[in-house]
C-alpha positions in Angstrom: -41.7 73.2 -87.1 -44.0 70.7 -88.7 -47.3 69.0 -87.2 -45.5 65.7 -87.2 -42.8 66.7 -85.6 -44.8 68.4 -82.9 -47.4 65.5 -82.4 -43.7 63.4 -82.1 -42.6 65.6 -79.8 -45.7 65.3 -77.6 -46.1 61.6 -77.9 -42.3 61.0 -76.6 -43.2 63.7 -73.6 -46.1 61.9 -72.5 -44.5 58.8 -72.5 -41.9 59.6 -70.1 -44.3 61.3 -68.1 -46.3 57.5 -67.8 -42.9 56.1 -67.0 -42.0 58.4 -64.3 -45.6 57.8 -62.5 -45.4 53.8 -63.1 -42.0 53.9 -61.7 -43.1 56.1 -58.5 -46.4 54.1 -58.3 -44.3 50.7 -57.9 -41.8 52.1 -55.4 -44.8 52.7 -52.6 -46.4 49.3 -53.5 -42.7 47.9 -52.3 -42.5 50.1 -49.6 -46.0 49.7 -48.1 -45.4 45.6 -48.6 -42.2 45.6 -47.1 -43.5 46.1 -43.0 -45.8 43.4 -43.5 -43.2 40.4 -44.1 -41.2 42.4 -41.7 -43.8 41.6 -39.0 -44.4 38.3 -40.0 -40.6 37.3 -39.8 -40.6 38.6 -36.1 -43.4 36.5 -34.8 -41.3 33.5 -35.7 -38.6 34.1 -32.8 -41.9 34.1 -30.2 -43.1 30.7 -31.2 -39.3 29.3 -31.5 -39.0 31.0 -27.8 -42.3 29.2 -26.8 -41.5 25.9 -27.7 -37.9 26.0 -26.1 -39.9 27.2 -22.8 -41.9 24.5 -22.9 -39.0 21.7 -24.0 -37.0 23.5 -20.9 -40.1 22.4 -18.5 -39.9 19.2 -19.4 -36.0 18.6 -19.0 -35.7 20.3 -16.2 -38.6 18.9 -14.2 -37.7 18.1 -10.3 -38.2 14.9 -8.8 -39.6 14.6 -5.3 -39.5 12.7 -1.9 -42.3 13.2 0.8 -43.2 11.4 4.0 -46.3 10.6 4.1 -48.6 9.2 6.7 -50.3 6.2 6.1 -51.6 2.9 7.5 -48.4 1.4 7.8 -47.0 4.2 9.5 -44.7 7.3 7.7 -43.5 6.0 4.1 -42.2 8.4 1.6 -44.4 8.9 -1.6 -43.2 11.0 -4.9 -44.6 14.0 -6.2 -47.5 13.2 -7.1 -48.6 11.3 -4.3 -47.7 7.5 -5.7 -46.2 5.2 -2.9 -42.3 4.6 -3.2 -40.8 0.9 -2.9 -37.8 -0.7 -1.7 -36.6 -4.3 -2.9 -34.7 -6.7 -0.7 -33.0 -8.3 -3.6 -31.4 -4.6 -4.2 -28.2 -3.9 -2.3 -27.5 -0.6 -0.2 -23.9 -1.1 0.5 -22.8 -0.2 -2.3 -26.6 1.0 -4.0 -27.4 -1.3 -6.8 -30.3 -2.5 -8.4 -31.0 -5.6 -9.4 -34.7 -5.0 -10.7 -34.8 -5.2 -14.5 -36.5 -5.9 -17.7 -39.9 -7.2 -17.0 -39.3 -6.7 -13.0 -38.8 -3.0 -14.1 -42.0 -2.7 -16.3 -44.0 -4.2 -13.0 -41.9 -1.9 -10.5 -40.9 1.3 -12.4 -37.5 2.8 -10.9 -38.1 6.5 -9.3 -36.3 8.6 -11.8 -33.8 11.1 -10.6 -33.6 14.5 -11.7 -31.5 17.6 -11.7 -33.5 18.8 -8.6 -35.5 16.8 -6.2 -37.7 18.3 -3.8 -37.6 16.9 0.3 -40.3 17.0 2.5 -39.9 14.8 5.9 -36.7 13.3 4.2 -33.0 14.1 5.6 -31.3 15.1 1.9 -28.1 13.5 3.6 -30.0 10.1 2.6 -30.9 10.5 -0.7 -28.8 10.0 -3.9 -29.0 8.5 -7.1 -27.5 5.3 -9.5 -27.0 4.9 -13.2 -28.8 1.9 -14.0 -28.0 -0.3 -16.8 -29.6 1.5 -19.5 -28.2 4.8 -18.7 -31.0 6.4 -16.9 -30.8 7.7 -13.3 -32.5 6.4 -10.3 -33.4 7.9 -6.9 -31.9 6.0 -3.8 -32.7 6.8 -0.3 -30.1 5.5 2.6 -28.6 3.3 -0.4 -31.8 1.8 -1.6 -32.9 2.1 -4.9 -36.7 3.3 -5.1 -39.3 2.0 -7.3 -43.1 2.9 -8.1 -45.7 -0.2 -8.2 -47.6 -0.8 -11.4 -50.4 -2.4 -9.3 -51.0 0.8 -7.5 -53.5 3.2 -9.7 -53.8 6.4 -8.1 -52.2 8.6 -4.6 -52.7 6.3 -1.3 -52.5 2.9 -3.1 -50.2 0.6 -1.4 -50.7 -2.3 -3.1 -47.2 -3.0 -3.7 -46.3 -3.6 0.4 -45.2 -7.2 1.2 -45.5 -8.5 -2.5 -43.3 -11.2 -2.9 -41.9 -11.0 1.0 -39.5 -8.8 -0.7 -41.3 -5.5 -2.0 -41.9 -2.9 1.0 -43.0 0.5 1.4 -39.8 2.8 1.8 -40.2 4.6 5.2 -38.4 8.2 5.5 -35.2 6.9 6.9 -35.0 4.2 3.7 -36.3 1.2 6.0 -39.2 -1.4 5.3 -42.5 -0.3 6.2 -44.2 -2.8 8.7 -47.5 -4.4 7.8 -49.5 -5.7 5.0 -51.5 -4.0 2.4 -54.7 -6.3 3.2 -54.3 -5.3 7.0 -53.9 -1.7 5.9 -57.3 -2.3 3.8 -58.6 -3.6 6.6 -58.4 -0.6 8.8 -58.9 2.0 6.0 -56.6 4.5 4.7 -56.3 8.0 5.6 -56.9 9.4 2.7 -58.0 13.2 1.9 -60.9 13.9 -0.9 -58.2 13.4 -3.9 -57.4 10.2 -2.9 -54.3 11.1 -1.7 -52.7 10.9 1.6 -54.0 13.1 4.3 -50.9 14.3 5.4 -46.8 14.3 4.1 -47.2 17.3 1.8 -48.0 20.5 4.0 -47.8 18.3 7.2 -44.4 17.5 7.8 -41.2 19.3 8.0 -38.8 19.0 5.5 -36.2 20.8 3.3 -36.1 21.7 -0.5 -33.3 21.0 -2.6 -32.4 23.3 -5.1 -29.6 21.8 -6.6 -29.7 18.0 -5.8 -28.9 16.6 -2.7 
């Protein structure tokens, strides 16, 4: 065999070895990169689940009606301690709200939820109505309930007697007696956080886990 043929065969063999080596190295690189991609993909559902959990908590957050002691006697407050009021121009039979538009801005309706926690309030007295805008509003003994924009913190009862038609609601859905001015003169029995001194843990009551 001539020198030229031997050189050609040797060159071809070296080329084949180089191709095999390159192919092996390429496969190894792809294989090592794959787990990293898989790990990135696997992390995505955790983020999605956390968001769903957060949204669910906001969507399914329950409402609360709590009997609390105040200068007006026993009244009903919301879960965050804000006084709840009733409006004389509403109707309890049938339960009807006559406060909308600017009135509802000043007196925001107490929004109903899937569950309502009760403390010192009889669940048989609790209900809801559907307002004209489609939202649900809590009622107590038929009377729609509201908060008051003029109350800035738990314990405030500034809406008491406004217009001679707005009154803090009692645990039975009645009207609290007295005026905010008279109550201010006697002092409000509040705790250090500005809320009512009793009602949350000191009044007997029940918790409804499936509405009312």
